[in-house]
NUBABA-909675 format. One record per residue (C-alpha): chain; y, z, x. Coordinates in steps of 0.5 Angstrom, whole numbers, plus 500, padded with zeros to 3 digits. Layout:
(node A, (Y, Z, X)) ...
***
This chain:
(node A, (500, 500, 500)) (node A, (507, 498, 503)) (node A, (512, 503, 503)) (node A, (519, 501, 501)) (node A, (522, 504, 508)) (node A, (517, 499, 511)) (node A, (520, 493, 507)) (node A, (527, 495, 508)) (node A, (525, 494, 516)) (node A, (522, 488, 515)) (node A, (528, 485, 511)) (node A, (533, 487, 517)) (node A, (529, 483, 522)) (node A, (529, 477, 517)) (node A, (537, 478, 516)) (node A, (539, 473, 521)) (node A, (536, 467, 517)) (node A, (540, 468, 511)) (node A, (546, 464, 511)) (node A, (552, 465, 508)) (node A, (551, 472, 506)) (node A, (554, 478, 510)) (node A, (552, 485, 511)) (node A, (554, 490, 506)) (node A, (560, 494, 509)) (node A, (563, 500, 505)) (node A, (567, 506, 507)) (node A, (573, 510, 506)) (node A, (580, 508, 509)) (node A, (583, 513, 513)) (node A, (589, 514, 518)) (node A, (596, 510, 518)) (node A, (596, 502, 520)) (node A, (596, 503, 527)) (node A, (590, 508, 527)) (node A, (586, 503, 522)) (node A, (587, 497, 527)) (node A, (583, 501, 532)) (node A, (578, 504, 527)) (node A, (574, 498, 525)) (node A, (567, 501, 529)) (node A, (568, 508, 526)) (node A, (569, 505, 519)) (node A, (563, 500, 520)) (node A, (558, 506, 522)) (node A, (560, 510, 516)) (node A, (559, 504, 511)) (node A, (552, 503, 514)) (node A, (551, 510, 513)) (node A, (552, 509, 505)) (node A, (547, 504, 505)) (node A, (542, 508, 509)) (node A, (543, 514, 504)) (node A, (542, 509, 498)) (node A, (535, 506, 501)) (node A, (533, 513, 503)) (node A, (534, 516, 496)) (node A, (530, 510, 493)) (node A, (524, 511, 498)) (node A, (524, 518, 496)) (node A, (523, 515, 489)) (node A, (517, 511, 491)) (node A, (514, 516, 495)) (node A, (514, 521, 489)) (node A, (511, 515, 485)) (node A, (505, 514, 490)) (node A, (504, 521, 489)) (node A, (503, 520, 482)) (node A, (499, 514, 482)) (node A, (494, 518, 487)) (node A, (494, 524, 482)) (node A, (491, 519, 477)) (node A, (486, 516, 482)) (node A, (483, 523, 483)) (node A, (483, 525, 476)) (node A, (479, 518, 474)) (node A, (474, 520, 480)) (node A, (473, 527, 477)) (node A, (472, 524, 470)) (node A, (467, 519, 473)) (node A, (463, 525, 476)) (node A, (463, 528, 470)) (node A, (460, 522, 466)) (node A, (455, 521, 471)) (node A, (453, 529, 471)) (node A, (453, 528, 463)) (node A, (449, 522, 463)) (node A, (444, 526, 468)) (node A, (443, 532, 463)) (node A, (442, 527, 457)) (node A, (437, 523, 460)) (node A, (433, 529, 462)) (node A, (434, 533, 456)) (node A, (431, 527, 452)) (node A, (426, 526, 457)) (node A, (423, 533, 455)) (node A, (424, 532, 447)) (node A, (421, 525, 446)) (node A, (417, 524, 452)) (node A, (418, 523, 460)) (node A, (418, 515, 459)) (node A, (423, 515, 454)) (node A, (428, 520, 457)) (node A, (428, 516, 464)) (node A, (430, 510, 460)) (node A, (435, 513, 456)) (node A, (437, 516, 463)) (node A, (438, 509, 466)) (node A, (442, 507, 460)) (node A, (447, 512, 461)) (node A, (447, 511, 469)) (node A, (449, 504, 467)) (node A, (454, 505, 462)) (node A, (457, 510, 467)) (node A, (457, 505, 473)) (node A, (460, 500, 468)) (node A, (466, 505, 466)) (node A, (467, 506, 474)) (node A, (468, 499, 475)) (node A, (473, 498, 469)) (node A, (477, 504, 472)) (node A, (477, 501, 479)) (node A, (480, 495, 476)) (node A, (485, 498, 472)) (node A, (487, 503, 478)) (node A, (488, 497, 482)) (node A, (492, 493, 477)) (node A, (496, 499, 476)) (node A, (498, 500, 483)) (node A, (500, 493, 484)) (node A, (504, 493, 478)) (node A, (507, 500, 481)) (node A, (509, 497, 487)) (node A, (513, 492, 484)) (node A, (516, 496, 479)) (node A, (518, 502, 484)) (node A, (521, 496, 489)) (node A, (525, 494, 483)) (node A, (527, 501, 481)) (node A, (529, 502, 489)) (node A, (534, 496, 489)) (node A, (537, 498, 482)) (node A, (538, 505, 485)) (node A, (542, 502, 491)) (node A, (546, 498, 487)) (node A, (548, 504, 482)) (node A, (550, 508, 488)) (node A, (554, 502, 491)) (node A, (558, 501, 485)) (node A, (559, 508, 483)) (node A, (562, 509, 490)) (node A, (567, 503, 489)) (node A, (569, 506, 482)) (node A, (570, 513, 485)) (node A, (573, 511, 491)) (node A, (577, 504, 490)) (node A, (579, 504, 497)) (node A, (572, 503, 500)) (node A, (573, 496, 497)) (node A, (577, 495, 503)) (node A, (571, 496, 508)) (node A, (568, 491, 504)) (node A, (573, 486, 505)) (node A, (574, 488, 512)) (node A, (567, 487, 514)) (node A, (567, 480, 511)) (node A, (573, 478, 515)) (node A, (570, 481, 521)) (node A, (564, 477, 521)) (node A, (567, 471, 519)) (node A, (566, 466, 525)) (node A, (570, 460, 523)) (node A, (577, 460, 526)) (node A, (581, 457, 521)) (node A, (586, 458, 515)) (node A, (583, 463, 510)) (node A, (583, 464, 503)) (node A, (581, 471, 500)) (node A, (579, 471, 493)) (node A, (578, 479, 491)) (node A, (577, 482, 484)) (node A, (583, 483, 480)) (node A, (583, 490, 480)) (node A, (583, 491, 487)) (node A, (588, 485, 488)) (node A, (594, 490, 489)) (node A, (590, 495, 494)) (node A, (588, 489, 498)) (node A, (595, 486, 498)) (node A, (598, 492, 501)) (node A, (593, 491, 507)) (node A, (595, 484, 508)) (node A, (598, 485, 515)) (node A, (592, 489, 517)) (node A, (587, 484, 515)) (node A, (591, 479, 518)) (node A, (590, 482, 525)) (node A, (583, 480, 524)) (node A, (584, 473, 523)) (node A, (588, 472, 528)) (node A, (596, 470, 529)) (node A, (594, 463, 529)) (node A, (591, 462, 522)) (node A, (594, 463, 515)) (node A, (591, 469, 511)) (node A, (592, 468, 503)) (node A, (590, 473, 498)) (node A, (588, 471, 491)) (node A, (586, 475, 485)) (node A, (580, 472, 481)) (node A, (579, 475, 474)) (node A, (572, 472, 473)) (node A, (569, 476, 480)) (node A, (565, 482, 478)) (node A, (567, 489, 481)) (node A, (566, 489, 488)) (node A, (567, 481, 489)) (node A, (569, 478, 495)) (node A, (569, 471, 497)) (node A, (572, 467, 503)) (node A, (574, 460, 503)) (node A, (576, 455, 508)) (node A, (576, 448, 509)) (node A, (569, 447, 510)) (node A, (567, 451, 504)) (node A, (566, 458, 501)) (node A, (562, 465, 503)) (node A, (560, 470, 498)) (node A, (560, 477, 501)) (node A, (560, 480, 494)) (node A, (556, 486, 493)) (node A, (552, 483, 487)) (node A, (551, 477, 491)) (node A, (548, 481, 497)) (node A, (544, 485, 493)) (node A, (541, 479, 490)) (node A, (539, 476, 496)) (node A, (536, 482, 499)) (node A, (532, 483, 492)) (node A, (529, 476, 494)) (node A, (527, 478, 501)) (node A, (524, 484, 499)) (node A, (519, 481, 493)) (node A, (518, 475, 498)) (node A, (515, 480, 503)) (node A, (512, 484, 498)) (node A, (508, 478, 496)) (node A, (506, 476, 503)) (node A, (503, 483, 504)) (node A, (499, 483, 498)) (node A, (495, 476, 499)) 
***
């Protein structure tokens, strides 16, 4: 059975293959303009810690669910043993009541019935475990998404870390249009001078509100195309990668 923490690590190794999606970066802005300009690394480390916390909590849910599945398996095993013992007892009792041969035949029939029930229980257990893996993986992702969105709601300033992270990872040196959620437009616009330091003085930075972007939305546009660095887009790609690894490991 694959733990969620191992799957997260597998995704981290494959992340370099994802084109057009930038790592999630969230943190709380602190300090004045001069201090902020030199604190990007600290902000990046704090934002990565938020995501790690979300992953850890999701992994705890997975561990608890696995324990519940194991307890169910133990219960099935106990019931199986009781059924075998009951079959033996009934078989011997009938042997004494109706003759040894008839009792042995009844005993054999009970044993076969027990074996059939055991096989069905094992098949049901396997299907339950496989279904639980997918369900728990989906639950972990939803939990991570909830944690990230709640942080954006409780600490609007943390949206700036996502924007800064997207610009910092932007490798193409040219004029840049930055589309942000309308609720965050004023906040981002106030930091335009600081953000412009990330793009370089030789390039123009234009910040535009976009009403149809979801909360946490962030799109970078250059003359060569667009990069979607929104939280939802990143989580969608992460979900696809995780389930792809899950399918490969279940083969």
